[in-house]
N, C-alpha and C positions, 0 to 999 in steps of 0.2 A: 504494500500500500504506500502510495506517495505521501510524503510528509506535507501536512497542511501548513500554510503560512498564516500569520496573524491576519493578513489582508483577506485570505480565503475565508477565515472564520467570521470576520466582520461582515464580509459580503453576504455570507449565508444568513447571519442574524438580521441584516437589513431586509432580506427577501422573505424570511420565514414568517408564518402566521403566528398569532398568539397561541393557538393550539399546539403548533409544532414546537414553539419555544417552551411551553409548559411541559410537553413530553420530554424535551431535552433536559430540562431542570430535574425532572423526576429520575431520568436515567442516570444523570450525574450523581444525584443524591444516593441512589441505590448502589452504583458501582463503587463510589469512593467513601460511602458511609458518612456523608456530610449533610448539612441542612442549609437550605437557602433562606430559612427564616432568620430574621435579625434577633440577636440575643436580647432578652428583656430582663432587667434587674427586678427582682421581687421586692415589693415594698409593702409595708403594712397598710391595709385599707384605712382611709381617713373617713370622717363623717361625710365630707363633701363628695368623696369618690363613691360612697355607697348610696348616696341620695339620687344621683343622676348619672347616666352613662357619659363618659368623657369622649368616646368615639362612636361614630355611626357609619352605616353603609349608605352611600348615595345611590338611589335607585331611580333610573329613568322609567317613569310609570307610563307616559304616553308622549308621542312625538309632537302632536299638534299640526298646525297648517304649514309651518316652515321647516320641512324636513332637511333641506340643505343647510339652513342656519343651525339646526340642532346637530347635524353631522360635523359642521365646522367647530362648534363648541365642544363636542365630544373629543374631536381630534386634539384640540388645544388642551383639554383637561388631561386626557390619557396619554397623549403622545403616539396614538395609534396611526397607522397609515389610512388612506382614504377607504380602501376596501374593507379593512377590519372595523373601522369606525362605522361604516354603512351597515355592515352585518350586525353590529351591536345595536344600532338604532333600529334596524328592521326587526330585531328580536325583542323589542320592548314588550313587557317590562324587563329591564336588564340592570344589573348592578354596574355602575360606572366606576366607583371607587369604594374600597372597603377600608374600615377602621380609620376613618378620617376624623380629625379633631372637629368639635362642634363649630368653631369659628370658621374653619376652612370649608366645612360642609355648607354653611350658609352662603359663602362666597360662590361655591360651585353651583348651588341651587340658583342663585341670582343669575349667573352666566347662562345656565340652561333655560330658566324661565324667560329671560330676556330674548332667547332664541326661539321661544314658542313652546317649549317642552313643559310637561308636568313632572315634578320631582317629588319623591318621598324619601324619608329617612327611616332606616330600619336598624 
């Protein structure tokens, strides 16, 4: 097998779909016994932390009349390519971002609703 260069790998990553990248991450985790999850320091729960969730999932509930505007907003938020962003929008309801801080979630909701979408937090 020919040795892949860094440029070859980056070119593959540019062209791969989200599903293909997800499968690649799983394969790397299994083969090398690593985890792609960021380490989280355990902290004692505070009264404020137990009262309300600090992170939410931003869910695109409905597209609305301006599908193109919503696709542009999704691309900006997620960094997805045009085809993947369109698939995500076409599959609504769909999770746009997971475990987002409440403040950032409100900003994302504003971007999406300004583009004509209906957004929910879960």
